[in-house]
PANU-303212 format. One record per residue (C-alpha): x, y, z; residue number from 0. Coordinates in Angstrom, 1 decimal. Layout:
N
<r><east>X</east><north>Y</north><up>Z</up><seq>NUM</seq></r>
...
END
This chain:
172
<r><east>285.0</east><north>230.4</north><up>10.6</up><seq>0</seq></r>
<r><east>284.4</east><north>232.7</north><up>13.8</up><seq>1</seq></r>
<r><east>282.4</east><north>230.6</north><up>16.2</up><seq>2</seq></r>
<r><east>281.2</east><north>231.6</north><up>19.7</up><seq>3</seq></r>
<r><east>282.0</east><north>229.5</north><up>22.7</up><seq>4</seq></r>
<r><east>281.6</east><north>230.0</north><up>26.4</up><seq>5</seq></r>
<r><east>282.4</east><north>228.1</north><up>29.7</up><seq>6</seq></r>
<r><east>279.5</east><north>226.5</north><up>31.5</up><seq>7</seq></r>
<r><east>278.9</east><north>224.0</north><up>34.3</up><seq>8</seq></r>
<r><east>281.1</east><north>223.6</north><up>37.4</up><seq>9</seq></r>
<r><east>284.2</east><north>225.3</north><up>36.0</up><seq>10</seq></r>
<r><east>281.9</east><north>228.5</north><up>35.3</up><seq>11</seq></r>
<r><east>280.6</east><north>228.7</north><up>38.9</up><seq>12</seq></r>
<r><east>283.7</east><north>230.3</north><up>40.4</up><seq>13</seq></r>
<r><east>283.2</east><north>233.4</north><up>38.3</up><seq>14</seq></r>
<r><east>280.0</east><north>233.6</north><up>39.7</up><seq>15</seq></r>
<r><east>281.1</east><north>233.5</north><up>43.2</up><seq>16</seq></r>
<r><east>280.5</east><north>229.7</north><up>44.0</up><seq>17</seq></r>
<r><east>283.7</east><north>227.2</north><up>44.5</up><seq>18</seq></r>
<r><east>283.0</east><north>223.5</north><up>43.4</up><seq>19</seq></r>
<r><east>285.1</east><north>220.6</north><up>42.6</up><seq>20</seq></r>
<r><east>284.4</east><north>219.0</north><up>39.0</up><seq>21</seq></r>
<r><east>285.9</east><north>216.5</north><up>36.9</up><seq>22</seq></r>
<r><east>285.2</east><north>217.8</north><up>33.6</up><seq>23</seq></r>
<r><east>285.1</east><north>221.1</north><up>31.6</up><seq>24</seq></r>
<r><east>281.7</east><north>222.0</north><up>30.1</up><seq>25</seq></r>
<r><east>281.2</east><north>224.5</north><up>27.2</up><seq>26</seq></r>
<r><east>278.4</east><north>226.0</north><up>25.1</up><seq>27</seq></r>
<r><east>279.3</east><north>226.2</north><up>21.5</up><seq>28</seq></r>
<r><east>277.7</east><north>227.5</north><up>18.2</up><seq>29</seq></r>
<r><east>276.0</east><north>224.3</north><up>16.5</up><seq>30</seq></r>
<r><east>277.9</east><north>225.5</north><up>13.4</up><seq>31</seq></r>
<r><east>281.4</east><north>224.7</north><up>14.9</up><seq>32</seq></r>
<r><east>280.4</east><north>221.1</north><up>15.9</up><seq>33</seq></r>
<r><east>282.3</east><north>219.4</north><up>13.3</up><seq>34</seq></r>
<r><east>285.6</east><north>221.7</north><up>13.7</up><seq>35</seq></r>
<r><east>285.4</east><north>221.4</north><up>17.4</up><seq>36</seq></r>
<r><east>285.1</east><north>217.3</north><up>17.3</up><seq>37</seq></r>
<r><east>287.9</east><north>217.4</north><up>14.5</up><seq>38</seq></r>
<r><east>290.1</east><north>219.5</north><up>17.1</up><seq>39</seq></r>
<r><east>289.6</east><north>217.5</north><up>20.2</up><seq>40</seq></r>
<r><east>290.0</east><north>214.2</north><up>18.5</up><seq>41</seq></r>
<r><east>293.3</east><north>215.6</north><up>17.0</up><seq>42</seq></r>
<r><east>294.4</east><north>216.5</north><up>20.5</up><seq>43</seq></r>
<r><east>294.1</east><north>213.0</north><up>21.5</up><seq>44</seq></r>
<r><east>290.5</east><north>212.9</north><up>23.2</up><seq>45</seq></r>
<r><east>288.2</east><north>210.1</north><up>22.3</up><seq>46</seq></r>
<r><east>284.6</east><north>210.8</north><up>21.6</up><seq>47</seq></r>
<r><east>282.2</east><north>209.0</north><up>23.9</up><seq>48</seq></r>
<r><east>278.9</east><north>210.6</north><up>22.7</up><seq>49</seq></r>
<r><east>278.0</east><north>212.8</north><up>20.0</up><seq>50</seq></r>
<r><east>274.4</east><north>214.0</north><up>19.1</up><seq>51</seq></r>
<r><east>272.8</east><north>216.9</north><up>17.2</up><seq>52</seq></r>
<r><east>272.7</east><north>218.6</north><up>20.7</up><seq>53</seq></r>
<r><east>275.8</east><north>217.5</north><up>22.7</up><seq>54</seq></r>
<r><east>278.9</east><north>215.7</north><up>22.6</up><seq>55</seq></r>
<r><east>281.2</east><north>214.1</north><up>25.3</up><seq>56</seq></r>
<r><east>285.0</east><north>213.6</north><up>25.1</up><seq>57</seq></r>
<r><east>287.1</east><north>211.5</north><up>27.5</up><seq>58</seq></r>
<r><east>290.2</east><north>213.1</north><up>29.0</up><seq>59</seq></r>
<r><east>293.7</east><north>212.7</north><up>27.5</up><seq>60</seq></r>
<r><east>297.3</east><north>213.7</north><up>28.4</up><seq>61</seq></r>
<r><east>296.5</east><north>217.3</north><up>26.8</up><seq>62</seq></r>
<r><east>292.8</east><north>217.7</north><up>28.0</up><seq>63</seq></r>
<r><east>290.5</east><north>217.3</north><up>30.9</up><seq>64</seq></r>
<r><east>287.2</east><north>215.4</north><up>29.9</up><seq>65</seq></r>
<r><east>285.1</east><north>217.8</north><up>28.0</up><seq>66</seq></r>
<r><east>281.3</east><north>218.1</north><up>27.6</up><seq>67</seq></r>
<r><east>279.8</east><north>220.3</north><up>25.2</up><seq>68</seq></r>
<r><east>276.1</east><north>221.6</north><up>24.4</up><seq>69</seq></r>
<r><east>275.7</east><north>223.0</north><up>20.9</up><seq>70</seq></r>
<r><east>273.8</east><north>226.0</north><up>20.9</up><seq>71</seq></r>
<r><east>271.0</east><north>225.5</north><up>18.2</up><seq>72</seq></r>
<r><east>267.9</east><north>227.1</north><up>19.7</up><seq>73</seq></r>
<r><east>267.2</east><north>230.8</north><up>20.3</up><seq>74</seq></r>
<r><east>267.5</east><north>230.6</north><up>24.2</up><seq>75</seq></r>
<r><east>270.8</east><north>228.9</north><up>24.0</up><seq>76</seq></r>
<r><east>272.1</east><north>231.5</north><up>21.5</up><seq>77</seq></r>
<r><east>271.2</east><north>234.4</north><up>23.6</up><seq>78</seq></r>
<r><east>273.2</east><north>232.7</north><up>26.1</up><seq>79</seq></r>
<r><east>276.2</east><north>232.7</north><up>24.0</up><seq>80</seq></r>
<r><east>275.6</east><north>236.5</north><up>23.0</up><seq>81</seq></r>
<r><east>275.3</east><north>237.4</north><up>26.9</up><seq>82</seq></r>
<r><east>278.6</east><north>235.6</north><up>27.7</up><seq>83</seq></r>
<r><east>281.4</east><north>237.9</north><up>28.7</up><seq>84</seq></r>
<r><east>285.2</east><north>237.2</north><up>28.8</up><seq>85</seq></r>
<r><east>286.4</east><north>236.8</north><up>32.6</up><seq>86</seq></r>
<r><east>290.0</east><north>236.7</north><up>33.7</up><seq>87</seq></r>
<r><east>291.2</east><north>233.5</north><up>34.5</up><seq>88</seq></r>
<r><east>293.4</east><north>233.8</north><up>37.6</up><seq>89</seq></r>
<r><east>297.0</east><north>233.0</north><up>37.2</up><seq>90</seq></r>
<r><east>296.8</east><north>232.4</north><up>33.4</up><seq>91</seq></r>
<r><east>296.3</east><north>236.1</north><up>32.3</up><seq>92</seq></r>
<r><east>293.8</east><north>235.3</north><up>29.8</up><seq>93</seq></r>
<r><east>290.0</east><north>236.0</north><up>29.5</up><seq>94</seq></r>
<r><east>287.6</east><north>233.1</north><up>29.2</up><seq>95</seq></r>
<r><east>284.0</east><north>233.8</north><up>27.9</up><seq>96</seq></r>
<r><east>281.7</east><north>232.4</north><up>30.5</up><seq>97</seq></r>
<r><east>277.9</east><north>232.5</north><up>30.5</up><seq>98</seq></r>
<r><east>276.1</east><north>234.8</north><up>33.0</up><seq>99</seq></r>
<r><east>274.5</east><north>233.4</north><up>36.3</up><seq>100</seq></r>
<r><east>271.0</east><north>233.3</north><up>34.9</up><seq>101</seq></r>
<r><east>272.2</east><north>231.2</north><up>31.8</up><seq>102</seq></r>
<r><east>274.0</east><north>228.8</north><up>34.5</up><seq>103</seq></r>
<r><east>270.7</east><north>228.3</north><up>36.5</up><seq>104</seq></r>
<r><east>268.7</east><north>227.7</north><up>33.4</up><seq>105</seq></r>
<r><east>271.3</east><north>225.3</north><up>32.0</up><seq>106</seq></r>
<r><east>271.3</east><north>223.5</north><up>35.7</up><seq>107</seq></r>
<r><east>267.8</east><north>223.3</north><up>35.8</up><seq>108</seq></r>
<r><east>267.7</east><north>221.8</north><up>32.4</up><seq>109</seq></r>
<r><east>270.4</east><north>219.3</north><up>33.7</up><seq>110</seq></r>
<r><east>268.1</east><north>218.4</north><up>36.5</up><seq>111</seq></r>
<r><east>265.6</east><north>217.2</north><up>33.7</up><seq>112</seq></r>
<r><east>268.1</east><north>215.3</north><up>31.5</up><seq>113</seq></r>
<r><east>270.2</east><north>213.6</north><up>34.4</up><seq>114</seq></r>
<r><east>268.0</east><north>213.1</north><up>37.7</up><seq>115</seq></r>
<r><east>270.7</east><north>211.0</north><up>39.2</up><seq>116</seq></r>
<r><east>272.6</east><north>214.3</north><up>39.6</up><seq>117</seq></r>
<r><east>269.8</east><north>216.2</north><up>41.1</up><seq>118</seq></r>
<r><east>271.4</east><north>217.0</north><up>44.5</up><seq>119</seq></r>
<r><east>274.5</east><north>218.6</north><up>42.9</up><seq>120</seq></r>
<r><east>272.6</east><north>220.6</north><up>40.4</up><seq>121</seq></r>
<r><east>269.9</east><north>221.8</north><up>42.9</up><seq>122</seq></r>
<r><east>272.8</east><north>222.8</north><up>45.1</up><seq>123</seq></r>
<r><east>274.4</east><north>225.0</north><up>42.6</up><seq>124</seq></r>
<r><east>271.3</east><north>226.4</north><up>41.6</up><seq>125</seq></r>
<r><east>270.4</east><north>227.4</north><up>45.2</up><seq>126</seq></r>
<r><east>274.0</east><north>228.7</north><up>45.7</up><seq>127</seq></r>
<r><east>273.5</east><north>231.0</north><up>42.7</up><seq>128</seq></r>
<r><east>270.1</east><north>232.1</north><up>43.7</up><seq>129</seq></r>
<r><east>271.2</east><north>232.8</north><up>47.0</up><seq>130</seq></r>
<r><east>274.1</east><north>235.2</north><up>45.6</up><seq>131</seq></r>
<r><east>271.4</east><north>237.1</north><up>43.6</up><seq>132</seq></r>
<r><east>268.2</east><north>237.2</north><up>45.4</up><seq>133</seq></r>
<r><east>267.2</east><north>240.6</north><up>43.6</up><seq>134</seq></r>
<r><east>268.3</east><north>239.8</north><up>39.9</up><seq>135</seq></r>
<r><east>265.5</east><north>239.1</north><up>37.7</up><seq>136</seq></r>
<r><east>265.5</east><north>235.6</north><up>36.3</up><seq>137</seq></r>
<r><east>264.4</east><north>235.7</north><up>32.6</up><seq>138</seq></r>
<r><east>263.7</east><north>232.2</north><up>32.1</up><seq>139</seq></r>
<r><east>263.2</east><north>230.7</north><up>35.5</up><seq>140</seq></r>
<r><east>259.5</east><north>230.7</north><up>35.8</up><seq>141</seq></r>
<r><east>259.2</east><north>228.8</north><up>32.5</up><seq>142</seq></r>
<r><east>261.8</east><north>226.2</north><up>33.6</up><seq>143</seq></r>
<r><east>260.0</east><north>225.9</north><up>37.1</up><seq>144</seq></r>
<r><east>256.6</east><north>225.1</north><up>35.1</up><seq>145</seq></r>
<r><east>258.5</east><north>222.6</north><up>32.7</up><seq>146</seq></r>
<r><east>259.9</east><north>220.7</north><up>35.7</up><seq>147</seq></r>
<r><east>256.6</east><north>220.5</north><up>37.4</up><seq>148</seq></r>
<r><east>255.0</east><north>219.2</north><up>34.0</up><seq>149</seq></r>
<r><east>257.9</east><north>216.5</north><up>33.9</up><seq>150</seq></r>
<r><east>257.0</east><north>215.4</north><up>37.5</up><seq>151</seq></r>
<r><east>253.5</east><north>215.1</north><up>36.5</up><seq>152</seq></r>
<r><east>254.2</east><north>213.2</north><up>33.2</up><seq>153</seq></r>
<r><east>256.5</east><north>210.8</north><up>35.2</up><seq>154</seq></r>
<r><east>253.6</east><north>210.2</north><up>37.7</up><seq>155</seq></r>
<r><east>255.6</east><north>211.5</north><up>40.4</up><seq>156</seq></r>
<r><east>253.2</east><north>211.9</north><up>43.5</up><seq>157</seq></r>
<r><east>255.4</east><north>213.7</north><up>46.1</up><seq>158</seq></r>
<r><east>256.2</east><north>217.2</north><up>45.5</up><seq>159</seq></r>
<r><east>259.1</east><north>219.0</north><up>47.1</up><seq>160</seq></r>
<r><east>259.4</east><north>222.7</north><up>48.1</up><seq>161</seq></r>
<r><east>262.6</east><north>224.2</north><up>47.0</up><seq>162</seq></r>
<r><east>263.7</east><north>227.9</north><up>47.6</up><seq>163</seq></r>
<r><east>265.2</east><north>229.3</north><up>44.2</up><seq>164</seq></r>
<r><east>264.8</east><north>233.3</north><up>44.0</up><seq>165</seq></r>
<r><east>263.5</east><north>233.8</north><up>47.5</up><seq>166</seq></r>
<r><east>260.1</east><north>232.6</north><up>46.4</up><seq>167</seq></r>
<r><east>258.5</east><north>229.3</north><up>47.2</up><seq>168</seq></r>
<r><east>257.6</east><north>227.1</north><up>44.1</up><seq>169</seq></r>
<r><east>256.2</east><north>223.7</north><up>43.9</up><seq>170</seq></r>
<r><east>258.3</east><north>220.8</north><up>41.5</up><seq>171</seq></r>
END
């Protein structure tokens, strides 16, 4: 079985010009590879901390760093995988598939919704990416921004913040 996978998260940021320390390695993986990936990680010594139909988390072990996996199930995530390109991993002479900057921004915006306690780091990552690409179109950004505003409304938050993402102001 040939399954697509791509680096996302903090380890993907340097491939797009942003240096950041992180404690785990994040991947976007075809959902069809979920069982095979799970078996391989457990066989390598990782312990599964959480596994659902959308994501999984594995502990670090002697052979591996901690690993977080998002399964590409929906069209948007599958499109992110299709757009991923091999990038040269310095010092290792291998190429690693990495999602594009737009996908990183979209995934970071989604992370803001899923884990508000990490809001400051994810917001900083988004702003760093947007600062490096002020003129690039963001295919899904407007939809994510609307979604975040809706989440704030549903949660009953009354204080709104202004953020600069693509050079234009919007309300969260």
